[in-house]
VOVEXKOL-98375 format. One record per atom (N, C-alpha, C): x, y, z; residue in one letter. Coordinates in steps of 0.2 Angstrom, whole numbers, plus 5000, padded with zeros to 4 digits. Layout:
BEGIN
XYZA...
END
This chain:
BEGIN
488752264822M488552184819M489052154817M488952114820T489452064819T489552034813T489851974811A490051954802A489351894803A489451874809E488851804811E487951844811E488151884813T487651944814T487051954806T487651994802L487652014796L487251944791L487751894790S487351824788S486851814786S486451824795E485951784794E485651814793E485451904793D485151944791D485251944783D485551914782V485651914775V485051864773V485351814775L485051734774L484151754776L484051784780N483151794784N483051824780N483251874777T482951924770T483151894764T483351844763V483351794756V482551744756V482551724763A482151674763A481351694764A481351754768K480851794767K480551814759K480951844756S480851864749S480551794745S480851754747L480551684744L479851644746L479751674752V479251664755V478451694752V478751744754V478351804750V477951804741V478551784738R478551764732R478351694731R478251674736Q477751594736Q478251534732Q478951564733K479451484731K479551434736K479351494742C479351434747C478651434753C478351374758A477951384761A478251414767A478651414768T478951444776T479651474775T479851524781R480351544781R481151504782R480951414786D481351394788D481251314781D480851344778D480851274771D481451324767D481451374767A481951434761A482351424762A482651434771L483351414772L483451354772L483151294772R483451244771R483551214763R483151254760Q483051264752Q484051264750Q484051354755L484751384749L485251344753L485151304758A485951254762A485751204759A485251184755V485351124750V485851124744V485651204741A485851204738A486551224737A486751244743A487551264744A487651204744A487651174748V487851094749V487951074744V487451044738R487651044731R488051054727R488251124728D488851164724D489351164724D489351134733K490151124735K490251034734K489851014733M489950934733M490250934724M489650964718A489850974712A490551014710A490851044716H491551074714H491951024716H492051014722Y492550954722Y492450864718Y491850864716R491850834713R492150834706R492050894701K492350914698K493150934697K493450924703R494050944705R494350874704R494050814706L494150754706L494350734700L493650744696R493950704689R494450754686R494650784687K495250834685K495650814684K495850774691L496350724692L496450654689L495950634691E495750574688E495950564680E495950624676R495750644670R496650654669R496950714671K497650724672K498150654674K497850604677H498550564677H498150504678H497450494672A497250434670A497050374674A497050394680I496850334687I496450354690I496250334695D495750354703D496350334707D496050374712F496650384719F496750334720F496650244722A496950224725A497450184719A497350204712G497750164708G498450234708G498250294708F498750354708F499350334713F498850334722T499250294728T499550264727T499450214726S500050164726S500350154719S500350184714R500950194710R501550234713R501250284716L501750334720L502050314724L501950264726Q502250204735Q503350224734Q503550274735G504150264738G504550314731G504250334726R504550354717R504050444718R503850454722A503250534720A503850594718A503850614714T504050674710T503750734717T503950784718P503650854720P503050854720P503050904710A502250894710A501850834710A501850754711E501350724712E501250714719E501750744723E501550744727E500950794730E501150864725D500550894725D499850904723D499850844717D499450804716D498950764722D499250714725W499150674729W498750714735W499050774735L498850804741L498350844742L498250864733S497550914733S496950844732S497350794727W496550734728W496350704733W496850704741K496550684745K496150744751K496350804749A495950844752A495250844750A495350854742A494650824738A494050784741A494450724742E494150664741E493850664748E494250724755R494050704761R493550764763R493450804758L492950874758L492350824754L492550804748L491950784745L491450744752L491850684756A491550664760A491050704766A491550754766D491150804774D490650824768D490550834763W490050894759W489350844761W489350784757Q489250724757Q488750724763Q488950704767Q488950684775Q488650754779Q488550774774A488250864776A487450854773A487750834767Y487050824763Y486350784767Y486750734766R486350664771R486050704775R486450754780E486150784789E485450824786E485850854782L485150924778L484450864777L484550804771L484250784770L483550744776L483950724781D483550704788D483250734791D483650784792A483450854795A482550884789A482650864786G481850894781G481550844783G481650814785K481250744784K480650734791K481050764798R480750774803R480350814804R
END
């Protein structure tokens, strides 16, 4: 059994349980709700990382980028890279969220 098959089995088991307990109307509805919840959790995680960096440096990412131009310390460069990654990953998860919501409307 591959990891992919195992993951599908787990998701299907949870989805069937939600349908049996009448928490969701269909297996597909349950899977969609599980996916939406997972994506929301990821977005919350990256928002939290961004807020932490904004509080640490008392500035937003654009301002931090401008402030570091040509004079960043190694620690500031590390924060900048983490910040940039969190910005990009949040945007990616937000796009996935929009696509999930759009797919649910069809």
